C-alpha positions in Angstrom: 0.0 0.0 0.0 1.3 3.4 -1.0 1.6 6.1 1.6 0.7 8.9 -0.8 -3.0 9.0 -1.8 -2.3 10.7 -5.1 0.2 7.9 -6.0 -2.5 5.3 -5.2 -5.1 7.1 -7.3 -2.6 7.3 -10.2 -2.2 3.5 -9.7 1.6 3.8 -9.4 3.5 0.7 -8.2 5.9 1.0 -5.3 8.8 0.9 -7.8 7.3 3.6 -10.0 6.6 5.8 -6.9 10.1 5.4 -5.8 11.5 6.3 -9.2 9.3 9.4 -9.4 10.5 10.5 -6.0 14.1 10.0 -7.1 13.6 12.1 -10.2 12.0 14.9 -8.1 14.9 14.8 -5.6 17.4 15.0 -8.4 15.6 18.0 -9.9 15.6 19.7 -6.4 19.4 19.1 -6.1 20.0 20.5 -9.6 18.0 23.6 -8.7 19.8 24.1 -5.5 23.2 23.9 -7.3 22.1 26.3 -9.9 20.9 28.7 -7.2 24.1 28.3 -5.2 26.4 28.8 -8.2 24.3 31.6 -9.6 24.3 30.1 -13.1 22.6 32.4 -15.6 19.7 31.1 -17.7 20.7 30.3 -21.3 19.3 32.7 -23.8 17.5 29.9 -25.6 15.4 29.4 -22.5 14.7 33.0 -21.6 11.2 34.4 -22.2 11.0 37.2 -24.7 8.7 40.2 -24.0 8.3 39.5 -20.3 5.3 37.2 -20.6 
């Protein structure tokens, strides 16, 4: 039984849930490194026109 209600509703297996949490954790680590190192956003990913 999954501890997260949304994971159970999405019918994720324990393995899929663990994999999803690992991906989320890696994204959080990447964002923390980017913030700590103050890496500028590449021009290809910047929004044009401020929208």
